[in-house]
C-alpha positions as CSV (number, residue, x, y, z in Angstrom):
1,M,19.9,-22.5,-7.3
2,N,23.8,-22.3,-6.2
3,N,24.8,-20.5,-9.4
4,N,28.4,-22.1,-8.6
5,R,29.4,-19.6,-6.0
6,N,30.4,-20.1,-2.6
7,Q,27.3,-19.3,-0.9
8,S,27.5,-19.5,3.2
9,K,25.1,-21.7,4.7
10,V,24.0,-18.8,7.1
11,T,22.9,-16.8,4.0
12,L,21.1,-19.4,2.7
13,W,19.4,-20.6,6.0
14,A,18.6,-16.8,6.7
15,G,16.6,-17.0,2.9
16,Y,14.9,-20.2,3.7
17,I,13.7,-18.6,7.2
18,L,12.6,-15.5,5.5
19,Q,10.7,-17.2,2.9
20,G,8.7,-19.5,5.5
21,L,8.1,-16.6,7.7
22,I,6.6,-14.7,5.0
23,S,4.6,-17.5,3.5
24,A,3.3,-18.5,6.6
25,M,1.9,-15.2,7.2
26,F,0.6,-14.8,3.6
27,L,-1.3,-18.4,4.3
28,M,-2.4,-17.5,7.4
29,G,-4.3,-14.4,5.2
30,A,-5.3,-16.5,2.4
31,F,-6.9,-18.9,5.0
32,M,-8.9,-16.4,6.7
33,N,-10.2,-15.1,3.6
34,I,-11.0,-18.7,2.3
35,T,-13.0,-19.4,5.4
36,K,-14.5,-15.9,6.0
37,N,-13.1,-15.5,9.1
38,P,-15.0,-12.6,10.7
39,S,-12.0,-10.3,11.2
40,A,-10.9,-11.1,7.4
41,V,-14.8,-9.9,6.7
42,K,-14.7,-6.7,8.7
43,G,-11.2,-5.7,7.4
44,A,-12.3,-6.6,3.7
45,V,-15.5,-4.6,4.1
46,D,-14.0,-1.7,6.1
47,M,-11.5,-1.3,2.8
48,G,-14.1,-1.3,0.5
49,Y,-14.2,-4.7,-0.8
50,N,-17.5,-6.9,-1.2
51,E,-17.6,-9.6,0.9
52,G,-18.3,-12.3,-1.8
53,S,-15.1,-11.4,-2.9
54,L,-13.0,-12.7,-0.2
55,I,-13.0,-16.5,-1.3
56,F,-11.5,-15.3,-4.6
57,L,-9.0,-13.0,-3.1
58,G,-8.0,-16.0,-0.8
59,L,-7.7,-18.6,-3.5
60,T,-5.7,-16.1,-5.5
61,L,-3.1,-15.4,-2.5
62,F,-2.8,-19.4,-1.7
63,V,-2.0,-20.3,-5.1
64,A,0.6,-17.1,-5.3
65,V,2.1,-18.4,-2.1
66,L,2.2,-22.1,-3.3
67,L,4.4,-21.0,-6.5
68,Y,6.3,-18.9,-4.3
69,I,7.3,-21.8,-2.1
70,W,7.9,-24.4,-4.7
71,P,11.6,-23.7,-5.9
72,K,11.3,-24.1,-9.6
73,T,8.3,-22.0,-9.5
74,S,9.2,-19.3,-6.8
75,M,10.2,-16.4,-9.2
76,I,6.6,-16.5,-10.8
77,G,4.8,-16.6,-7.0
78,A,7.4,-13.5,-5.8
79,I,6.1,-11.9,-9.0
80,M,2.2,-12.6,-8.2
81,L,2.9,-11.7,-4.2
82,T,4.5,-8.7,-5.6
83,G,1.4,-7.7,-7.5
84,W,-0.9,-8.8,-4.5
85,L,1.3,-6.3,-2.5
86,G,1.2,-3.5,-5.2
87,G,-3.1,-3.7,-4.6
88,A,-2.5,-3.6,-1.0
89,V,-0.7,-0.3,-1.4
90,A,-3.3,1.3,-4.0
91,T,-6.0,0.0,-1.6
92,H,-4.4,2.0,1.5
93,V,-3.9,4.8,-0.4
94,I,-7.1,5.0,-2.0
95,K,-8.6,4.6,1.6
96,G,-6.4,7.6,2.7
97,D,-4.6,5.4,5.5
98,A,-1.6,6.6,7.2
99,L,1.8,6.0,5.7
100,G,2.8,3.2,8.1
101,H,-0.1,1.1,6.5
102,V,0.9,2.3,2.9
103,L,4.7,1.3,3.6
104,A,4.1,-2.0,5.1
105,P,3.1,-4.0,1.6
106,V,6.1,-2.6,0.4
107,I,8.5,-3.6,3.2
108,F,6.7,-7.1,2.6
109,G,7.7,-7.2,-1.0
110,F,11.3,-6.1,-0.1
111,V,11.4,-9.1,2.0
112,V,9.8,-11.6,-0.5
113,W,12.7,-10.6,-3.1
114,L,15.4,-10.4,-0.4
115,A,14.4,-14.5,0.6
116,L,15.2,-15.4,-3.0
117,W,18.2,-13.2,-3.4
118,L,19.9,-15.0,-0.2
119,R,18.7,-18.2,-1.3
120,G,20.8,-17.8,-4.3
121,F,18.3,-16.8,-7.1
122,Y,20.8,-14.0,-8.5
123,F,18.8,-12.4,-11.2
124,G,20.2,-12.2,-14.7
125,K,22.7,-15.1,-13.9
126,K,22.7,-18.3,-15.4
C-alpha cells in the first residue's frame, strides 16, 4: 500500500529488509520448536514450559510469521507477533530475568511495526 504518496525506494526497501530479517529470526525459532531442537527444548523447560507444548508454540509462531509476510494479511500477522512477544515479556518478568531480557521482545515488537510503517502501511489512512 503506497497510499498515493511519494515514498522513497530507500524507505520501502528498508521496510522489506527489516521485515525479512525479523521474519527469518521468527521462522528459525518456529522450526526449532517444531523439530524439538535440544536447545529449544532446554530453553522452554528452563522458562517453565512443558516440552509437549513446543510443537503447538512453533506452529502458532509459524502461522503468525506467514501472515506477517503476506502483504494482505501483514497487519494481522503483526498483531499476532505482538501478542507472541507480549507473552515473551510476561515469561521473562515471571522468571525474574534481567531488564535486557525483558526489553528484547519489546524492541522486536517495535521493529515488527516499524517495518510495516516503512513499507507504507499508515494506520488510519486509506
